[in-house]
C-alpha positions in Angstrom: -0.5 -0.2 0.5 1.8 3.2 -0.7 0.2 6.6 0.7 -1.2 9.6 -1.5 -1.7 13.0 -0.4 -3.7 14.9 -2.1 -2.9 18.5 -3.6 -5.7 20.6 -2.5 -4.9 22.2 1.0 -8.5 23.7 1.6 -10.1 19.8 1.1 -7.3 18.7 3.9 -8.1 21.6 6.3 -12.2 21.2 5.9 -11.9 17.4 6.4 -9.1 18.0 9.3 -11.3 20.5 11.0 -14.6 18.6 10.5 -12.2 15.8 12.8 -11.5 17.9 15.4 -14.9 19.1 15.8 -16.2 15.2 16.1 -12.4 14.4 18.3 -14.0 17.2 21.2 -17.4 16.6 21.1 -17.0 12.4 21.6 -13.5 12.0 21.7 -14.5 7.3 21.8 -15.7 7.8 18.1 -13.4 9.2 16.2 -11.5 5.8 14.4 -7.7 5.0 15.9 -6.3 6.1 12.9 -8.5 9.1 12.0 -6.6 9.7 15.7 -3.6 9.1 13.6 -4.9 11.7 10.9 -5.1 14.5 13.1 -1.3 13.7 14.9 0.6 13.7 11.3 -1.2 16.6 10.5 0.8 18.5 12.8 3.6 17.5 10.7 1.6 17.6 7.3 -0.1 20.8 7.2 -0.3 20.8 3.8 -2.0 17.5 3.3 -4.0 14.4 2.8 -2.8 12.4 6.3 -5.5 9.1 6.1 -3.8 7.3 3.6 -0.2 7.4 5.8 -2.2 7.2 9.2 -4.3 3.9 7.8 -0.6 2.5 6.6 0.6 3.0 9.4 -1.8 1.7 10.8 -1.7 -1.3 8.5 2.3 -1.9 9.5 2.7 -1.5 13.0 -1.1 -3.2 14.5 -1.8 0.0 16.1 -1.2 3.4 17.2 0.9 2.2 19.6 3.0 0.6 17.0 3.2 2.9 15.2 4.3 6.0 17.6 6.4 3.1 18.9 8.3 2.1 16.0 11.8 2.9 14.9 12.8 5.4 12.8 14.0 3.6 10.2 11.5 1.3 9.7 9.7 4.7 10.1 11.8 6.6 6.8 10.9 3.3 5.4 6.5 3.7 4.7 5.8 6.1 2.0 5.3 9.9 2.8 7.3 9.6 5.8 10.1 11.3 5.9 13.2 13.9 8.1 10.7 16.0 8.8 7.9 14.0 10.4 10.3 12.0 11.9 11.9 14.7 14.0 8.4 15.1 15.0 8.0 12.1 16.2 10.7 12.1 18.3 9.7 15.3 20.6 6.9 13.2 20.6 8.5 10.4 21.9 10.5 12.2 24.5 7.0 13.6 25.6 6.0 10.5 26.7 9.0 9.3 27.9 9.0 12.8 30.1 4.8 11.8 30.8 6.3 8.8 32.4 8.5 10.5 34.4 6.9 13.1 35.4 5.2 12.1 39.1 8.4 9.6 40.2 10.8 12.5 39.4 8.0 14.3 41.7 10.2 13.1 44.3 7.4 10.2 44.8 7.6 7.0 46.5 9.5 4.7 43.3 9.0 1.3 45.3 7.6 -1.2 42.9 9.4 -3.0 40.4 5.5 -1.6 37.8 6.8 2.7 38.2 10.3 1.8 37.7 9.2 -1.0 34.6 6.9 2.7 33.6 9.2 4.7 33.5 12.2 2.9 32.1 10.1 0.9 29.1 8.8 4.8 28.2 12.4 5.8 27.4 14.2 2.7 26.4 11.7 0.2 25.0 12.1 0.9 21.3 15.4 2.2 21.2 17.7 0.5 18.4 20.8 1.1 21.3 21.5 -0.1 24.9 21.6 2.2 27.3 22.6 2.2 30.4 20.0 3.9 33.7 19.7 4.4 36.7 17.3 5.5 39.1 18.9 6.3 42.8 17.1 7.4 46.2 16.9 7.9 49.1 16.2 6.5 52.7 12.4 6.9 52.0 12.8 5.3 48.1 11.8 8.8 46.9 13.9 9.4 43.7 17.1 11.7 43.4 18.4 10.9 40.1 17.7 9.3 37.4 19.9 9.7 34.4 21.8 7.7 31.4 25.1 5.8 33.1 25.9 4.7 29.9 25.4 4.4 26.0 26.4 0.7 24.0 25.5 -0.4 21.0 23.0 -2.5 19.1 24.1 -5.8 21.5 25.4 -4.6 24.2 26.3 -1.6 26.8 29.9 -1.9 28.8 28.6 -1.4 33.1 31.3 -2.1 35.2 30.2 -1.8 38.8 32.6 0.8 40.0 30.8 3.1 38.0 27.1 2.5 39.4 28.7 2.5 42.7 30.0 6.5 42.6 26.8 7.6 40.3 25.2 6.6 43.7 27.4 8.1 46.7 27.9 11.6 44.5 24.5 11.5 44.3 24.4 10.7 47.7 21.8 7.9 47.5 20.9 5.1 49.9 18.9 2.6 47.2 20.4 1.6 43.5 18.1 0.6 40.7 19.6 -0.7 37.6 18.1 -0.6 34.8 18.7 -1.4 30.8 17.1 -2.3 27.7 17.1 -5.0 25.1 16.9 -4.5 21.8 16.1 -7.9 20.4 12.9 -7.8 21.9 14.2 -10.6 24.9 13.9 -9.3 28.1 15.8 -12.8 29.5 19.1 -11.7 30.9 22.7 -12.6 30.2 25.0 -14.5 32.5 27.0 -11.0 32.4 23.7 -9.3 33.1 22.8 -11.6 36.0 26.6 -11.8 37.4 26.4 -7.7 37.3 23.6 -7.8 39.1 25.6 -10.5 41.7 28.5 -8.1 42.7 26.6 -5.2 42.8 24.7 -6.7 45.5 27.4 -7.3 47.3 29.5 -4.4 46.8 26.6 -2.3 47.4 26.8 -3.3 51.3 30.5 -2.1 52.0 29.8 1.3 51.0 26.5 1.8 52.7 24.8 1.2 49.5 21.6 -1.3 48.6 21.2 -2.4 44.9 17.0 -2.6 44.5 16.8 -4.0 41.4 17.6 -4.6 37.7 15.5 -4.0 35.1 15.9 -4.7 32.3 13.0 -3.7 29.0 11.9 -4.1 25.8 9.2 -2.2 24.0 7.1 -4.5 25.2 8.0 -6.0 28.3 10.4 -6.2 31.2 12.4 -7.8 33.6 13.8 -8.1 36.9 16.6 -9.6 37.5 16.2 -9.5 42.0 13.2 -11.2 41.6 13.8 -13.1 38.3 10.5 -12.4 37.0 8.8 -11.0 34.6 6.7 -7.6 35.1 3.7 -6.3 34.2 3.3 -2.8 34.4 -0.6 -2.5 34.4 -0.5 -4.6 37.7 -0.5 -2.6 40.9 2.5 -3.6 42.6 3.2 -4.2 46.8 6.2 -2.1 48.4 9.4 -4.3 47.9 11.8 -1.9 48.0 11.2 -0.7 51.8 
């Protein structure tokens, strides 16, 4: 399927305005592809975005798939160019910051689900591995949420010394280590497990605690310390107390 566009901007604007009115009057009556169509209209202001919206829906299975698609996948869709890609990256960054907003207000970060939700929004769709740290105080309030290191498509080098130095620098009490697996499999490698064990051994010697080590993909999360997958939608118990 090829996304076609109309050359009549007036017709596009009229159709788009009617869609906006429907969305404002009864949001649930607007189809998913129409919501995506409106969104695309902010990047392609003078073109008919319905064909492109339907193409994205078909290729990626829905709005979520379209928003989380990799840049190289998006650029393969006819009609989706660098300008729209830049717009998409702004949307992705907005989503990541929205997911982290409550935690960044120093609210308690006490459940694996809260960590996974924040981590997946930031790292889930990345094409390369990154390691991030969530550092908390004694009441599990977030002190810092920052990238420790960026790696390649299959590996990120993480050293216990770097993790512990960052925690001491921020005067943290607890450490939650997070990294992603771009390949889609959240299962930890032997290297991931050994790093976790080493941090669990070393951290108490410095007055610190490794609370969790979470691996995220675009659709899954895994806690090494709990040896189980994390359901983001679930309401979890405070296990970091």
